[in-house]
C-alpha positions as MATLAB code, in Angstrom:
seq = 'MNLPMRITFDERDYTYVVLTKGITKETNAIQINLNDTEYQLVCNPKGDWDVVDETVNNHPGLLKAIGRNIKLRYRL';
ca = [
     -31.604   50.836   83.715;
     -28.445   50.304   83.718;
     -25.169   52.487   83.518;
     -22.503   51.400   81.598;
     -18.996   50.684   82.773;
     -16.079   51.495   81.283;
     -12.369   49.994   81.150;
      -9.119   50.242   79.305;
      -8.151   47.651   77.632;
      -4.632   46.644   75.524;
      -4.496   51.168   74.609;
      -8.351   50.270   73.148;
     -11.613   51.505   74.691;
     -14.931   48.794   76.011;
     -18.282   50.523   77.622;
     -20.029   46.844   79.115;
     -23.296   47.042   81.699;
     -23.479   44.283   84.604;
     -27.262   43.191   84.232;
     -26.966   41.500   88.285;
     -29.092   43.939   90.426;
     -28.156   43.677   94.001;
     -25.102   41.914   93.295;
     -23.637   41.573   97.138;
     -20.630   39.483   98.621;
     -22.768   35.951   98.554;
     -23.033   36.427   94.955;
     -22.043   34.018   92.924;
     -22.432   35.040   89.639;
     -22.750   38.244   87.429;
     -24.148   38.889   83.996;
     -22.672   41.639   82.289;
     -23.124   42.572   77.964;
     -20.682   43.418   76.368;
     -20.754   44.269   71.961;
     -24.870   43.760   72.777;
     -23.149   39.883   73.465;
     -24.144   38.281   77.794;
     -22.033   37.086   79.353;
     -21.950   34.737   82.778;
     -18.870   35.657   85.460;
     -18.449   33.216   87.928;
     -16.335   32.700   91.110;
     -13.944   31.328   91.234;
     -12.008   29.308   94.774;
      -9.594   31.628   94.502;
     -11.787   34.590   94.686;
     -11.712   35.983   90.904;
     -13.706   35.856   87.898;
     -14.020   33.509   85.466;
     -16.180   33.532   82.494;
     -18.545   30.648   82.519;
     -18.334   29.183   78.180;
     -14.719   30.643   77.753;
     -14.272   30.308   73.461;
     -11.114   32.386   71.538;
     -13.269   34.852   70.477;
     -14.381   36.657   73.427;
     -11.244   38.042   74.378;
     -10.208   36.175   77.178;
      -8.240   38.196   78.915;
     -10.594   41.073   78.476;
     -13.222   39.701   80.013;
     -10.411   38.708   83.512;
      -9.820   42.357   83.511;
     -13.729   42.964   83.950;
     -14.007   40.033   86.557;
     -11.602   42.026   88.339;
     -13.689   45.532   87.389;
     -15.692   44.321   88.756;
     -15.024   42.914   91.695;
     -13.116   46.541   92.657;
     -16.222   48.375   91.975;
     -18.227   46.534   94.234;
     -15.797   45.331   97.047;
     -16.321   41.405   96.073;
];
């Protein structure tokens, strides 16, 4: 079982779970669960993590901040 991770974005607290196991520097896709919705983050050529199917309702700034948080946490 994965432990929930927390992030503060725009003065609100969010909790998400990283579903991908065994994340290494060679990992190029990460599954997360945020508010009971699963998202897939992929690494772009710049080394940033972006959402695959991004829509306006998905809070793109929040998902980008989660990608940065995961990058720092796992030293990607």
